[in-house]
C-alpha positions in Angstrom: -1.8 -27.5 -5.1 1.9 -28.4 -5.2 4.3 -25.8 -4.0 7.9 -25.4 -3.1 8.2 -23.6 0.1 11.1 -21.1 0.3 12.2 -18.5 2.8 13.9 -15.3 2.4 17.5 -14.3 3.0 19.8 -14.8 6.1 19.5 -18.6 6.2 21.3 -19.7 9.3 23.4 -22.9 9.2 21.1 -24.7 11.6 18.8 -27.7 11.2 15.5 -26.2 10.1 12.1 -27.4 11.2 10.4 -29.8 8.9 7.4 -28.9 6.7 4.2 -30.9 6.9 5.6 -33.5 4.5 8.9 -33.7 6.4 10.9 -31.6 4.0 13.0 -28.7 5.4 12.0 -25.1 5.3 14.1 -22.0 5.7 13.5 -18.8 7.8 14.9 -15.3 7.8 16.3 -14.6 11.3 17.9 -11.3 10.5 21.4 -11.9 11.8 23.7 -12.6 8.9 24.5 -10.3 6.0 21.7 -10.5 3.4 22.7 -12.6 0.3 20.6 -12.0 -2.8 17.5 -14.1 -3.2 17.6 -16.6 -5.9 14.9 -18.0 -8.1 13.5 -21.4 -6.8 14.8 -24.6 -8.3 12.8 -27.7 -8.7 12.6 -29.7 -5.5 14.0 -27.0 -3.2 12.1 -27.0 0.0 10.4 -30.2 -0.8 6.8 -30.7 -2.0 4.7 -29.1 0.6 1.0 -29.4 -0.2 -0.9 -26.3 0.8 -4.6 -27.1 0.2 -7.2 -24.5 -0.4 -9.0 -24.7 2.9 -12.7 -25.6 2.6 -12.8 -26.6 -1.1 -13.8 -30.2 -0.8 -13.4 -31.4 2.8 -16.1 -31.9 5.4 -15.9 -30.4 8.9 -17.9 -31.9 11.8 -18.2 -30.1 15.1 -19.4 -32.1 18.2 -20.4 -30.7 21.6 -20.9 -33.0 24.5 -21.5 -32.8 28.2 -18.2 -33.9 29.6 -19.5 -35.8 32.6 -22.2 -37.9 30.8 -21.0 -37.9 27.2 -24.5 -36.8 26.1 -24.3 -35.0 22.7 -25.6 -31.4 23.0 -25.3 -30.6 19.3 -23.5 -31.5 16.1 -22.9 -29.0 13.3 -21.4 -29.8 9.9 -20.2 -28.0 6.8 -19.0 -29.3 3.4 -17.0 -27.2 1.0 -17.5 -24.2 3.2 -21.3 -24.4 3.3 -23.6 -25.8 6.0 -24.5 -29.4 5.7 -27.1 -31.6 7.3 -24.8 -34.6 7.4 -24.5 -36.0 10.9 -22.1 -38.5 12.4 -23.4 -41.8 13.6 -23.9 -42.0 17.3 -21.4 -44.9 17.5 -18.7 -42.6 16.0 -19.5 -39.8 18.4 -19.4 -42.3 21.3 -16.0 -43.7 20.2 -14.5 -40.2 19.8 -15.6 -39.1 23.3 -14.8 -42.5 24.8 -11.1 -42.5 23.7 -10.8 -38.9 25.1 -12.4 -39.9 28.5 -10.2 -43.1 28.6 -7.1 -40.9 28.3 -8.3 -38.5 31.0 -8.8 -41.5 33.4 -5.2 -42.4 32.9 -4.1 -38.7 33.3 -3.3 -38.5 29.6 -4.4 -35.4 27.7 -5.5 -36.4 24.2 -5.5 -33.1 22.2 -5.3 -34.2 18.5 -5.0 -37.1 16.2 -4.5 -37.7 12.5 -5.7 -40.4 10.1 -4.9 -40.7 6.4 -7.5 -38.1 5.5 -8.9 -36.6 8.7 -7.6 -34.4 11.5 -9.3 -34.6 14.9 -9.0 -32.1 17.8 -10.5 -32.5 21.3 -10.8 -29.7 23.9 -12.5 -29.7 27.3 -13.7 -26.5 28.9 -14.2 -26.1 32.7 -14.5 -29.9 33.0 -18.1 -29.5 31.8 -18.1 -29.2 28.0 -16.2 -31.2 25.5 -15.8 -30.0 21.9 -14.5 -32.3 19.2 -13.9 -31.2 15.6 -13.1 -33.5 12.7 -11.8 -32.0 9.4 -11.1 -33.8 6.1 -10.0 -30.5 4.5 -6.6 -30.9 2.8 -3.6 -30.2 5.1 -5.6 -28.8 8.0 -3.3 -27.9 10.8 -4.2 -28.4 14.5 -3.8 -24.6 15.1 -6.8 -23.8 12.9 -9.0 -26.4 14.6 -7.9 -25.4 18.1 -8.8 -21.8 17.5 -12.1 -22.8 16.0 -13.0 -24.7 19.2 -12.0 -21.6 21.3 -14.3 -19.4 19.2 -17.1 -21.9 19.4 -17.0 -22.1 23.2 -16.7 -18.3 23.3 -19.9 -18.1 21.2 -21.7 -20.5 23.5 -20.7 -18.4 26.6 -21.7 -15.2 24.7 -25.2 -16.3 24.1 -26.0 -18.7 26.9 -23.6 -17.7 29.8 -20.9 -19.7 31.6 -23.1 -20.7 34.5 -25.5 -22.7 32.3 -22.5 -24.5 30.7 -20.6 -25.3 33.9 -23.5 -26.4 36.0 -25.7 -28.4 33.7 -28.9 -29.2 35.5 -31.2 -30.0 32.6 -29.6 -31.3 29.4 -32.7 -30.9 27.3 -33.1 -27.3 28.4 -29.5 -26.6 27.6 -29.9 -28.1 24.1 -32.7 -25.7 23.4 -30.8 -22.7 24.7 -27.8 -23.6 22.6 -29.8 -23.3 19.4 -29.5 -19.6 19.7 -25.8 -20.0 19.0 -26.1 -22.1 15.9 -26.1 -19.3 13.4 -22.9 -17.8 14.9 -21.2 -21.2 15.1 -22.2 -22.1 11.5 -20.5 -18.9 10.3 -17.2 -20.1 11.8 -17.5 -23.4 9.9 -18.4 -21.7 6.5 -16.3 -19.7 4.1 -16.5 -16.3 5.8 -15.2 -13.0 4.4 -13.8 -12.3 7.9 -10.7 -13.8 9.5 -10.9 -12.9 13.1 -12.0 -16.4 14.0 -8.5 -17.6 12.9 -6.3 -14.7 13.9 -8.2 -13.9 17.1 -7.9 -10.2 16.1 -10.8 -7.8 15.4 -11.6 -7.4 11.7 -11.4 -3.7 10.9 -11.8 -1.3 8.0 -10.3 2.1 7.4 -12.9 4.8 6.7 -12.1 7.1 3.8 -11.2 10.1 5.9 -8.8 7.9 7.9 -6.5 7.9 4.9 -5.8 11.6 5.5 -4.5 10.7 9.0 -6.6 13.4 10.7 -6.0 13.3 14.5 -9.7 13.3 15.3 -12.0 12.2 12.5 -15.6 13.3 12.1 -16.9 9.8 12.6 -14.8 9.3 15.8 -16.0 12.6 17.2 -19.6 11.7 16.5 -19.1 8.3 18.1 -17.7 9.7 21.3 -20.4 12.4 21.5 -23.1 9.8 20.9 -21.6 7.5 23.6 -21.7 10.3 26.1 -25.3 11.2 25.3 -26.4 7.6 25.5 -24.5 7.2 28.8 -22.4 4.2 27.8 -18.7 3.9 27.2 -18.9 1.0 24.8 -20.0 2.1 21.3 -18.8 1.0 17.8 -19.7 1.4 14.2 -19.8 -1.9 12.2 -20.1 -2.6 8.5 -20.5 -6.2 7.4 -19.1 -7.6 10.7 -16.0 -5.2 10.6 -15.3 -2.4 13.0 -15.1 1.1 11.3 -14.6 3.1 14.5 -15.1 2.5 18.2 -14.7 4.2 21.6 -11.6 3.5 23.7 -13.6 1.3 26.1 -14.9 -0.8 23.2 -11.3 -1.4 22.0 -10.3 -2.5 25.5 -12.8 -5.4 25.4 -11.0 -8.6 26.0 -10.7 -11.7 23.8 -12.8 -13.3 22.6 -15.7 -10.9 23.0 -13.9 -8.2 21.0 -14.0 -10.5 18.0 -17.3 -12.2 18.7 -19.5 -9.1 19.1 -18.9 -7.6 15.6 -19.1 -11.2 14.1 -22.4 -11.7 15.8 -23.8 -8.5 14.5 -22.6 -9.4 11.0 -24.2 -12.9 11.2 -27.7 -11.7 12.2 -30.5 -11.0 9.8 -30.9 -7.3 9.0 -33.1 -5.3 11.5 -33.7 -1.7 12.1 -32.9 -2.1 15.8 -32.1 -4.9 18.3 -31.9 -5.3 22.0 -29.9 -8.5 22.4 -28.8 -10.0 25.8 -25.1 -11.1 25.7 -22.5 -12.4 28.2 -18.9 -11.4 27.8 -16.8 -14.6 27.9 -13.8 -12.7 29.3 -15.2 -9.7 31.1 -18.6 -10.8 32.4 -19.3 -14.5 31.7 -22.1 -14.9 34.3 -23.8 -11.5 34.3 -25.6 -10.5 31.0 -25.2 -7.2 29.3 -27.4 -5.6 26.6 -26.1 -5.3 23.0 -28.1 -2.6 21.3 -27.8 -2.2 17.5 -29.2 0.6 15.4 -29.1 0.5 11.6 -27.9 3.9 10.3 -27.8 2.7 6.6 -28.4 -0.8 5.2 -25.3 -2.8 6.2 -24.0 -0.1 8.6 -24.9 -0.5 12.2 -24.3 1.4 15.4 -23.6 -1.0 18.4 -23.8 -0.2 22.1 -22.9 -2.4 25.0 -24.7 -1.4 28.2 -26.6 -2.4 31.3 -30.3 -1.9 32.1 -30.2 1.6 30.8 -30.7 3.3 28.4 -33.9 1.9 26.9 -33.8 1.4 23.2 -36.6 3.9 22.6 -34.5 6.6 24.1 -31.9 6.3 21.4 -34.1 6.9 18.4 -34.9 9.0 16.6 -33.7 12.2 18.5 -30.1 11.1 19.3 -29.6 9.4 15.9 -30.7 12.5 14.0 -28.6 14.8 16.2 -25.3 12.9 15.9 -25.5 11.1 12.6 -27.8 13.0 10.2 -25.0 15.6 9.5 -22.6 12.7 8.6 -24.7 10.9 5.9 -22.1 11.3 3.2 -19.1 10.0 5.3 -21.4 7.1 6.4 -22.3 6.2 2.8 -18.6 6.2 2.0 -18.2 3.4 4.6 -20.6 1.0 2.9 -18.2 -0.3 0.2 -15.5 -0.9 2.8 -16.9 -4.2 4.0 -15.0 -6.5 1.6 -12.4 -3.9 0.6 -11.2 -2.8 4.1 -9.1 0.0 2.6 -10.2 3.4 1.3 -10.8 3.6 -2.5 -7.7 4.7 -4.3 -5.3 3.6 -1.6 -2.0 2.9 -3.5 -1.3 -0.9 -3.7 1.0 -2.6 -6.1 -0.8 -4.1 -9.0 0.6 -7.6 -8.3 -1.2 -7.7 -4.9 -4.2 -10.0 -5.0 -4.9 -10.0 -1.3 -3.5 -8.9 2.0 -3.7 -9.6 5.8 -2.3 -7.0 8.1 -2.2 -7.8 11.9 -1.3 -5.6 14.8 -0.5 -8.3 17.4 -0.5 -5.9 20.4 -3.8 -4.1 19.6 -5.4 -7.4 18.4 -6.7 -5.8 15.2 -6.4 -6.8 11.6 -7.2 -5.7 8.0 -8.1 -8.4 5.6 -9.0 -8.0 1.9 -8.9 -9.9 -1.4 -10.4 -7.0 -3.4 -7.2 -5.6 -5.1 -7.1 -6.6 -8.8 -10.5 -8.2 -8.6 -10.6 -9.0 -12.3 -7.6 -11.4 -12.0 -7.5 -15.1 -11.1 -7.8 -16.7 -8.6 -11.3 -15.9 -7.4 -11.9 -14.0 -4.2 -13.0 -17.2 -2.5 -9.8 -19.0 -3.5 -7.7 -16.0 -2.4 -9.3 -16.1 1.1 -8.6 -19.8 1.4 -5.0 -19.3 0.3 -4.3 -16.5 2.8 -6.0 -18.4 5.6 -4.0 -21.5 4.9 -0.7 -19.5 4.7 -1.5 -17.6 7.9 -2.1 -21.0 9.7 1.2 -22.4 8.3 3.5 -19.5 9.2 1.8 -19.0 12.6 2.1 -22.6 13.6 5.6 -23.3 12.3 7.7 -20.2 11.8 6.7 -17.0 13.6 7.0 -16.5 17.4 4.0 -17.1 19.6 1.5 -14.2 19.4 0.9 -12.1 22.6 -1.5 -14.0 24.9 -1.0 -17.4 23.1 0.2 -20.3 25.2 0.6 -22.9 22.6 4.1 -24.2 21.8 5.7 -23.6 18.5 6.9 -26.3 16.2 10.5 -25.1 16.2 13.1 -26.8 18.4 13.2 -25.2 21.8 16.9 -24.6 21.4 16.2 -22.2 18.6 13.4 -20.2 20.2 15.7 -17.2 20.5 16.0 -17.1 16.7 13.0 -15.1 15.7 12.0 -15.3 12.0 11.3 -12.0 10.2 10.1 -13.1 6.8 9.1 -16.1 4.7 7.5 -16.8 1.4 5.9 -19.7 -0.5 5.9 -20.1 -4.3 3.4 -22.3 -6.1 3.1 -23.4 -9.7 6.8 -23.2 -10.4 6.5 -26.0 -13.0 5.1 -23.6 -15.5 6.3 -20.0 -15.7 3.6 -17.4 -15.1 1.3 -19.8 -13.3 0.4 -20.3 -9.6 0.8 -17.6 -7.0 3.2 -16.1 -4.5 2.7 -15.8 -0.8 5.0 -13.7 1.4 4.9 -12.9 5.2 6.8 -10.2 6.9 6.9 -9.3 10.6 8.3 -5.9 11.9 7.7 -5.1 15.5 4.0 -5.8 16.5 2.9 -5.9 12.9 2.7 -8.9 10.6 1.8 -8.6 6.9 0.8 -11.5 4.6 0.5 -10.8 0.9 -1.0 -12.9 -1.9 0.7 -11.9 -5.2 0.2 -12.8 -8.8 2.3 -15.4 -10.6 4.0 -12.6 -12.5 5.6 -11.1 -9.4 9.3 -12.0 -9.4 10.5 -14.1 -6.5 13.5 -11.9 -5.8 11.3 -8.9 -5.3 8.9 -10.4 -2.8 10.5 -9.1 0.4 11.0 -5.6 -1.0 7.4 -5.4 -2.1 6.2 -6.7 1.3 8.4 -4.2 3.2 7.2 -1.2 1.0 3.6 -2.3 1.5 3.9 -2.7 5.2 5.4 0.8 5.6 2.5 2.3 3.5 0.0 0.5 5.7 1.6 1.2 9.1 -0.1 4.6 9.6 -3.5 3.0 9.2 -3.1 0.3 11.8 
């Protein structure tokens, strides 16, 4: 998909960073007076190609023992769906060999590009090497690096760090790692969630939350149930997204705060579960118990605890006491999975999808449900927003809290912090394509996907108005 990449007002007279094809881009740094935005002209900003992630390409994920180079598993996806295609052993050996060769020379090989494939290597604790190859169009290293971080986090979550750092029996480890395949495959596929990429917890806003009550009924029930169950870590999850949680659950570190709801959303439906998990950040060597109780189909209550309480103690008396009176509010949460926002929340009709991140709280709202009867399809909308997020995060916005990776901007311009940018596609034919705009104010970053009819000169104003409307929710 051909697009001219444009950035909103306050263009400083500095040499801008290059886009992926070498053409310049422009950022809003918020220093100079704001000139009026102009309509794009042909060729302005170059011909950046922003592919729709996952449409045709293949992704291969390799896991190897770092010391021996023995493959532990290989997972693949094509077009966003799991694939059985495996790489030849000679290719796996070559990819690992060149990485080990560099290490022997004290050279860190992190990524490489061929004409149609991007490769990223990452070692963890000098014990596990993960390699990902992607032939998806215009895949940036940032996306693949975060994928590898989530994959290793999933391995620790379900196997434990001790088994991964002190490999005593390779065949036994291979069998244990099979428990993580379902979760890992969900990262490779076309998920409705985005926490794997943003490293923020996918959330939804319950209907009563739209009235901004200081203490919602659901939150009160959650806190009371947690006290009765003698655990501080309780959350309510719909389709892998957190509806409400206790303060202790929100304080979980990264990546377990993202992985636990994602794990629950990836498992087959069950009335109750007692699942052993490790916390990659908080407790990587000592397992905890993840208890899940289905309140309604698709809506689950999750508890993180130690040896107590037994699962039998939680049902049915405690469930009936705390949740039976709230059946109607709970039913109202069921449609929130893909929608994220309460029904009737006022959004501009041009908005086809949005991603709102709170970078300090590490939470996000992600939906492509607005104007669902319009093109493009929800799957295409998700791909466009994911690609746009990767682009602006890797190249334009400042590093997110807790992130160590360097930005693509010249170090001399790090003090110039962009505030807004936008991308226009399909400018060759009026009324075609789409509009993407990103805006950052304080700890919040908003990305919008807008219809082709949305005027370019109004993108920033629309994004600002939408961000102000969403701010009380997150």
